[in-house]
C-alpha positions, 0 to 999 in steps of 0.5 A: 621747363616742360613737365616731360623734362627733368628739372635737373638735367633737362633730359626726358622724364615721365615726371619731374625727374629723369630715371637717373635723378629720380633714383638719386633723389630716392637714395638721398631720402632713404639715407637722410633718416640715418644721418638725422638720427646719428648726426642731428642734421636738418634736411638742408644741412644733410644736402649740403654735407652730401654735396661737399662729400668728395665720394658723392656721385654726380647725379646725387650731387646734382639732385642735392643742389636742385633740392637745396635750391627748391628748399631755399625758395628757388624755382628749381 
């Protein structure tokens, strides 16, 4: 995918993610430390838990899926 396209949705992006998915990634990263401390989960476990949560928004769920794919050796 071109560098000016979001790796999640293919929309216009100034980097690897569009604005919506970049904000979703920031929120995932921001809240991970709290989950890690309280629940003792790894990054991948956290992403899977976020994906499974029915209250997770679609953009966050999409970014979690993308990050899991990258973490598991996919091209993302």
